[in-house]
C-alpha positions as CSV (number, residue, x, y, z in Angstrom):
1,M,-21.4,-16.5,55.1
2,I,-21.6,-16.9,51.4
3,E,-19.3,-14.3,49.4
4,Q,-20.9,-12.5,46.8
5,P,-19.2,-12.5,43.5
6,D,-16.8,-10.3,41.9
7,K,-18.9,-8.0,39.8
8,V,-17.5,-7.3,36.2
9,R,-16.3,-3.9,36.2
10,E,-14.6,-3.6,33.0
11,I,-14.7,-5.3,29.9
12,A,-11.3,-5.4,27.5
13,W,-13.2,-5.3,24.4
14,N,-9.9,-5.6,22.3
15,D,-9.7,-9.3,23.8
16,V,-12.9,-10.2,22.9
17,F,-13.1,-8.3,19.6
18,R,-9.5,-8.5,18.5
19,W,-10.7,-6.6,14.8
20,L,-11.4,-4.0,17.4
21,V,-7.4,-3.0,16.6
22,L,-8.2,-2.4,12.7
23,L,-9.7,0.7,14.5
24,R,-6.4,2.4,15.1
25,S,-5.3,1.9,11.5
26,V,-7.5,5.2,10.6
27,R,-5.1,6.6,13.3
28,I,-1.7,5.7,12.0
29,A,-2.7,6.4,8.5
30,L,-3.4,9.8,9.2
31,L,0.0,10.0,10.7
32,A,2.1,13.0,8.5
33,R,4.8,10.8,7.4
34,V,2.4,8.4,6.8
35,L,0.3,10.5,3.9
36,V,3.5,12.0,2.5
37,L,5.1,8.8,1.9
38,G,2.1,6.8,0.1
39,A,2.2,10.4,-1.6
40,L,5.1,9.8,-2.5
41,G,4.6,6.3,-3.8
42,L,1.8,7.1,-6.1
43,I,3.5,10.5,-7.7
44,V,7.0,8.0,-8.1
45,T,4.9,4.9,-9.6
46,T,3.4,7.4,-12.1
47,I,6.4,9.1,-13.1
48,G,8.1,5.7,-13.9
49,W,5.2,4.2,-15.5
50,K,4.6,7.6,-18.1
51,A,8.8,7.4,-19.0
52,I,8.7,3.6,-19.8
53,L,5.1,4.1,-22.1
54,W,7.4,7.1,-23.5
55,T,10.5,3.8,-24.0
56,F,7.4,2.1,-25.6
57,A,6.3,5.0,-28.1
58,S,6.6,2.9,-31.2
59,S,4.3,0.3,-30.5
60,T,1.1,-0.4,-31.9
61,D,-0.1,-2.2,-28.6
62,P,-3.9,-2.1,-27.9
63,V,-3.0,-2.9,-24.7
64,V,0.1,-0.2,-24.5
65,Q,-2.3,2.5,-26.2
66,E,-4.6,1.8,-24.2
67,W,-2.4,2.6,-20.9
68,R,-0.6,5.9,-22.5
69,G,-4.0,7.2,-22.4
70,D,-4.4,6.3,-18.5
71,T,-1.2,7.5,-17.3
72,R,-1.5,11.2,-18.8
73,G,-2.9,12.4,-15.3
74,W,-2.6,11.2,-12.1
75,L,-4.2,8.7,-10.2
76,W,-6.1,12.1,-8.4
77,T,-7.1,13.4,-11.1
78,T,-8.2,10.9,-13.2
79,Y,-10.4,8.9,-11.1
80,P,-13.4,10.3,-9.4
81,E,-12.7,8.2,-6.0
82,F,-9.9,10.2,-5.4
83,S,-10.3,13.7,-6.6
84,I,-11.1,16.9,-5.0
85,V,-13.4,19.1,-6.4
86,T,-12.2,22.6,-6.4
87,T,-14.9,24.4,-7.9
88,A,-18.1,23.8,-5.1
89,R,-19.9,26.6,-4.6
90,N,-21.8,25.3,-1.6
91,A,-22.5,23.1,0.9
92,H,-23.8,20.4,-0.9
93,E,-21.8,20.2,-3.5
94,L,-19.0,19.9,-0.8
95,F,-20.1,16.8,0.9
96,R,-21.6,15.0,-2.2
97,A,-18.3,15.9,-4.1
98,A,-16.4,14.2,-0.4
99,A,-18.6,11.0,-0.7
100,T,-18.6,10.5,-4.2
101,G,-16.9,7.0,-5.1
102,L,-16.2,5.9,-1.1
103,A,-17.0,2.9,-1.7
104,E,-15.2,2.3,-5.0
105,A,-12.1,3.6,-3.7
106,P,-10.4,0.5,-1.6
107,V,-11.7,-1.6,-4.6
108,T,-9.9,1.2,-7.6
109,L,-6.3,1.4,-5.7
110,W,-6.4,-2.0,-5.8
111,L,-7.0,-2.5,-9.4
112,H,-4.3,0.1,-9.6
113,L,-1.9,-1.4,-8.2
114,T,-2.5,-5.2,-9.1
115,R,-3.4,-3.9,-13.1
116,P,0.4,-3.9,-14.3
117,F,0.8,-7.7,-13.7
118,V,-3.6,-8.6,-14.2
119,D,-3.0,-6.7,-17.9
120,L,-0.1,-9.3,-18.8
121,F,-2.6,-12.5,-18.8
122,R,-5.2,-10.0,-21.7
123,S,-5.4,-12.2,-24.6
124,E,-4.4,-9.0,-27.3
125,L,-0.9,-8.4,-25.8
126,T,1.8,-8.8,-27.6
127,P,5.4,-9.5,-27.1
128,V,6.4,-5.9,-26.8
129,G,3.4,-4.6,-24.9
130,F,4.1,-7.7,-22.7
131,L,7.5,-6.1,-21.4
132,C,6.2,-3.1,-21.5
133,L,3.7,-4.0,-18.6
134,L,6.5,-6.3,-17.4
135,A,8.8,-3.4,-17.1
136,C,5.9,-1.1,-15.3
137,G,5.4,-3.8,-12.8
138,V,9.0,-4.0,-11.9
139,W,9.1,-0.8,-11.2
140,E,5.8,-0.8,-9.1
141,L,7.0,-3.2,-7.1
142,L,10.3,-1.5,-6.5
143,V,8.9,1.8,-5.5
144,W,6.5,0.5,-3.2
145,G,9.2,-1.9,-1.7
146,L,11.1,1.7,-0.7
147,F,7.7,3.5,0.0
148,G,5.5,0.6,1.1
149,G,8.1,-0.9,3.3
150,A,8.1,2.2,5.0
151,I,4.4,2.8,5.6
152,T,4.7,-1.1,6.5
153,R,7.4,-0.9,9.5
154,I,5.9,2.2,10.5
155,A,2.6,1.0,11.3
156,A,4.2,-2.6,12.5
157,L,6.2,-0.4,15.3
158,K,3.5,1.6,15.4
159,F,0.6,-1.4,16.5
160,T,2.9,-3.3,18.3
161,R,5.2,-1.5,20.6
162,D,2.9,2.3,20.5
163,E,6.6,3.4,18.6
164,A,6.9,4.9,15.2
165,P,10.0,5.7,13.8
166,D,10.8,8.6,11.6
167,V,10.7,9.3,8.0
168,L,14.5,8.3,7.3
169,A,14.1,5.7,9.7
170,A,11.7,4.3,8.4
171,L,13.5,4.3,4.6
172,R,16.5,3.3,6.2
173,H,14.2,-0.6,6.7
174,A,12.9,-0.5,3.5
175,L,16.4,0.0,1.9
176,S,17.5,-2.8,3.7
177,K,15.1,-5.1,3.6
178,L,14.6,-3.9,-0.7
179,P,14.8,-7.5,-2.1
180,S,12.4,-9.3,0.1
181,Y,9.3,-6.4,-0.1
182,S,9.7,-6.6,-3.5
183,M,10.6,-9.7,-4.5
184,A,8.0,-11.6,-3.3
185,P,5.3,-11.2,-5.5
186,L,7.9,-12.3,-8.5
187,L,8.6,-15.4,-7.1
188,A,5.0,-16.0,-7.5
189,L,5.1,-14.7,-10.6
190,A,8.2,-17.5,-11.6
191,G,6.3,-19.7,-10.4
192,A,3.6,-19.8,-12.8
193,A,5.8,-18.8,-15.3
194,V,7.7,-22.1,-14.9
195,F,4.2,-24.0,-15.1
196,A,3.3,-22.1,-18.3
197,L,6.5,-23.1,-20.3
198,Q,5.5,-26.3,-20.2
199,L,2.2,-25.6,-21.6
200,V,3.7,-23.4,-24.2
201,V,6.2,-25.9,-25.3
202,L,2.8,-28.6,-25.4
203,G,1.3,-26.3,-27.5
204,W,4.2,-25.9,-29.8
205,I,3.9,-30.1,-30.3
206,M,0.2,-29.7,-30.6
207,Q,0.6,-28.4,-34.6
208,L,1.4,-31.7,-35.7
209,D,-2.0,-33.8,-35.6
210,I,-1.3,-36.8,-34.1
211,F,0.1,-34.9,-31.2
212,A,-2.8,-33.0,-30.7
213,V,-4.7,-36.0,-30.2
214,V,-2.4,-37.4,-27.9
215,M,-2.9,-34.0,-25.7
216,G,-7.0,-34.3,-26.4
217,F,-7.0,-37.2,-24.6
218,A,-4.4,-36.0,-21.9
219,W,-6.0,-32.6,-21.3
220,P,-6.5,-33.9,-17.7
221,F,-2.6,-32.3,-17.3
222,V,-3.3,-29.2,-19.3
223,L,-6.3,-28.5,-15.8
224,L,-3.3,-29.5,-13.8
225,L,-1.5,-26.8,-14.7
226,G,-3.7,-24.1,-15.0
227,L,-4.3,-25.2,-11.9
228,L,-1.8,-25.0,-10.0
229,M,-1.2,-21.4,-11.7
230,A,-4.6,-20.5,-10.8
231,I,-3.2,-21.0,-7.3
232,L,-0.1,-19.2,-6.8
233,L,-1.7,-16.5,-9.0
234,L,-5.4,-15.3,-7.1
235,G,-3.0,-16.4,-3.9
236,A,-1.0,-13.8,-4.8
237,L,-3.6,-11.1,-5.9
238,V,-5.2,-11.3,-3.3
239,G,-2.5,-11.6,-0.3
240,W,-0.1,-9.7,-1.5
241,P,-0.4,-6.7,0.6
242,L,0.4,-9.5,3.6
243,M,4.0,-10.3,2.2
244,W,4.8,-6.6,3.1
245,A,3.3,-6.7,5.9
246,T,5.3,-10.3,7.3
247,V,8.7,-8.5,6.2
248,G,7.9,-5.1,8.2
249,V,6.7,-7.4,11.3
250,E,9.2,-10.6,10.4
251,G,12.0,-8.8,9.8
252,T,12.0,-12.1,7.0
253,D,13.1,-12.7,3.8
254,A,10.7,-12.8,0.0
255,F,10.4,-16.8,0.6
256,D,8.8,-16.6,4.1
257,A,7.4,-13.7,3.2
258,L,5.0,-15.5,0.1
259,S,5.1,-18.8,2.4
260,R,2.8,-16.7,5.5
261,S,1.0,-14.5,2.8
262,Y,-0.1,-17.9,0.9
263,A,-0.5,-20.0,3.8
264,Y,-2.9,-16.9,5.9
265,T,-4.9,-16.7,2.6
266,Y,-5.9,-19.8,2.2
267,Q,-6.3,-21.6,5.6
268,R,-8.7,-18.7,6.9
269,P,-9.8,-17.9,4.0
270,L,-13.5,-16.5,5.5
271,R,-11.8,-15.0,8.3
272,L,-9.7,-13.0,6.0
273,L,-12.6,-11.9,3.9
274,W,-14.0,-10.8,7.2
275,Y,-11.3,-8.2,8.4
276,V,-10.9,-7.1,4.7
277,L,-14.2,-6.1,4.7
278,I,-13.9,-4.5,7.9
279,A,-10.5,-2.5,7.0
280,A,-12.9,-1.8,3.3
281,I,-15.4,-0.2,5.5
282,L,-12.9,2.4,7.7
283,A,-11.0,2.8,4.6
284,A,-14.5,4.8,3.1
285,V,-15.8,6.2,5.9
286,S,-12.4,7.3,6.6
287,M,-12.2,8.2,3.0
288,F,-15.2,10.3,3.3
289,I,-13.3,12.3,6.2
290,V,-10.2,12.9,4.8
291,K,-11.7,14.6,1.2
292,L,-14.4,16.8,2.9
293,F,-11.3,18.3,5.2
294,A,-9.5,18.9,1.8
295,T,-11.8,20.0,-0.1
296,S,-13.2,22.8,2.5
297,A,-9.6,24.1,3.5
298,I,-9.6,24.2,-0.4
299,S,-13.2,25.6,-0.9
300,L,-13.5,27.7,2.3
301,G,-10.1,29.6,0.7
302,N,-11.3,30.1,-2.5
303,W,-14.4,31.7,-0.7
304,S,-12.2,33.5,1.5
305,I,-9.8,35.2,-1.6
306,S,-13.5,36.2,-3.2
307,W,-14.2,38.7,-1.5
308,G,-10.9,40.8,-2.3
309,L,-10.7,39.6,-5.5
310,D,-12.4,40.8,-8.3
311,E,-14.7,38.2,-10.3
312,E,-12.5,38.0,-13.1
313,T,-8.9,37.5,-11.7
314,Y,-10.9,34.9,-9.3
315,R,-12.1,32.9,-12.1
316,A,-8.9,32.7,-14.1
317,I,-5.6,31.9,-11.7
318,V,-7.8,31.0,-8.2
319,S,-11.0,29.0,-9.4
320,P,-11.9,28.5,-13.4
321,P,-14.8,26.9,-13.4
322,R,-15.3,23.6,-14.6
323,D,-17.3,24.6,-17.9
324,P,-14.2,26.8,-20.2
325,P,-16.0,30.0,-21.6
326,A,-16.3,29.6,-25.5
327,E,-13.2,32.4,-24.7
328,P,-11.0,31.1,-22.5
329,V,-9.0,34.9,-20.6
330,E,-5.7,34.1,-22.1
331,L,-3.1,34.2,-19.0
332,T,0.1,35.6,-19.5
333,G,3.5,36.3,-17.7
334,M,2.3,36.7,-13.5
335,T,-1.1,35.7,-13.8
336,W,-0.3,32.4,-15.6
337,L,2.6,32.2,-13.0
338,A,0.1,32.5,-10.2
339,A,-2.2,30.5,-11.7
340,E,-0.1,27.7,-12.4
341,A,1.4,28.0,-8.0
342,I,-2.3,27.8,-6.9
343,G,-3.1,24.6,-9.1
344,F,0.4,23.3,-8.0
345,W,-0.8,23.8,-4.4
346,K,-3.8,22.4,-5.0
347,S,-2.6,19.4,-6.8
348,L,-0.5,18.6,-4.3
349,L,-2.9,18.7,-1.3
350,G,-4.8,16.3,-3.6
351,A,-2.3,14.0,-3.7
352,L,-1.7,14.3,0.1
353,A,-5.7,12.9,0.4
354,A,-4.8,9.8,-1.8
355,G,-1.5,9.5,0.0
356,Y,-3.9,8.5,2.4
357,Q,-5.7,5.8,0.4
358,A,-2.3,4.2,-0.8
359,G,-0.9,4.5,3.5
360,F,-4.4,3.1,4.7
361,L,-3.9,-0.2,2.5
362,W,0.1,-1.3,4.1
363,V,-1.2,0.0,7.5
364,A,-4.5,-2.2,7.4
365,A,-2.5,-4.9,5.7
366,V,0.0,-4.5,9.3
367,G,-3.2,-4.7,11.0
368,V,-4.9,-8.0,9.5
369,Y,-1.7,-9.9,9.1
370,L,-1.1,-9.4,13.2
371,L,-4.6,-10.6,13.5
372,L,-4.0,-13.2,11.3
373,R,-0.6,-14.9,12.8
374,K,-2.7,-14.5,15.8
375,D,-5.2,-16.8,15.0
376,I,-3.1,-19.7,13.0
377,D,-0.4,-19.3,14.6
378,G,-1.5,-17.8,18.5
379,A,1.2,-15.6,18.2
380,E,1.2,-12.6,20.4
381,M,-0.4,-9.3,18.7
382,D,3.3,-7.3,20.4
383,E,5.4,-9.1,18.9
384,V,7.8,-7.8,16.3
385,F,10.9,-7.9,15.1
386,V,13.1,-4.8,16.2
387,E,16.5,-3.9,14.7
388,D,19.8,-3.4,16.3
389,E,18.5,-3.6,19.8
390,P,20.9,-2.1,22.4
391,E,22.4,-5.5,24.0
392,F,24.2,-4.9,27.5
393,G,26.0,-7.2,29.7
394,M,26.8,-7.0,33.0
395,P,28.8,-4.4,34.4
396,P,32.7,-4.4,35.6
397,L,33.2,-6.1,38.8
398,A,35.3,-5.3,41.6
399,E,37.0,-7.1,44.5
400,D,36.0,-6.3,48.2
401,V,39.4,-5.8,49.4
402,A,38.2,-7.0,53.2
403,S,36.3,-10.0,51.9
404,G,37.5,-11.1,48.9
405,V,34.4,-11.4,47.4
406,P,33.5,-9.3,44.1
407,E,31.5,-7.2,43.7
408,V,29.2,-5.1,41.3
409,D,30.9,-1.9,41.0
410,A,27.8,0.6,41.0
411,R,29.6,3.3,39.6
412,A,30.8,1.2,36.2
413,P,28.4,1.8,33.5
414,A,26.8,-1.7,31.6
415,S,29.6,-3.1,29.4
416,P,28.1,-3.8,25.5
417,G,27.6,-7.4,25.3
418,N,25.1,-10.4,24.2
419,T,22.9,-10.6,27.5
420,G,21.9,-13.8,26.0
421,P,22.6,-17.8,27.4
């Protein structure tokens, strides 16, 4: 009798298409703790930048002056990709506002976070401006070493164990690993600086004509050092989120984070590009939904309030017109306080919406890291470093009086200890 082959009743799509795990990034990034951490990271980063630029207020460096103008507002008020329209008058305006800049949003956030280090290499930068931007970059690394590290730890445990530590536990982890999170990009910059200093010395020597001629024939050496700098800096520019993901998943130091980020970036560039493309599409679609709900919440609240509030007061404190009138209403006393309070809560909602995009960046970085680790190292997707996991040894043994053979005392609890060999 010929046996019929078993029918395929179910397909493990996550095993066939492992990149589907990135779909979980949206759900993880929507966790309240991730939204709050992402928003706090953006807020604290901007506050620190404002303070540093105020310290360099007397600088006439054109790059510093440009930065001073660009950091006057918040991310969600400066860039339309992250802004929430508070004056939508109909559904058409609401959907159009939610769809504004969706394709640019992931790129804009990437450029925003890397801008201090990218601008370090602008030709018009003076030494004072260099110090200012370097301070902004170090501040950003410290801030996101804390908040970004906490988000990556939440994402690492959620991806691998379907667990999510609370905010305080995630922040404690990030604080304990702050040097590992923050130092990895600086190590890449330090390596590039070593090569750059050699070229600076050669530039001084070339002021003498004879050495200029010698260096003209030895210019391949300059090109070689430039190539090494490009490998370091471009690898860091592309793979820096993987440094955070490495520490969050593996619990290692900055050197291992730097090594893995470069290895995964350069060994599987096309695979990395594919994963990043999927993550960018997910970011754009999910950001549209987040902005749609945030804008709808504001618009529907404004619409409901307008039915019970007179037009003049409504336009003055609840929903000021986008184009202020020639003679705006002057707010004083309680009306001014009411307008400021309403504006604060709307801005806070905008911060949370922008915090989603920031949180999604770190969450997706963990997902991409796990996929690349599986592709390159063959590590399982559920392998993660766990801190302070309790271990228990054997419970105490009780001797059987009748037989003299020791046996486990079932009433005694297991004693803490190392169960390893």
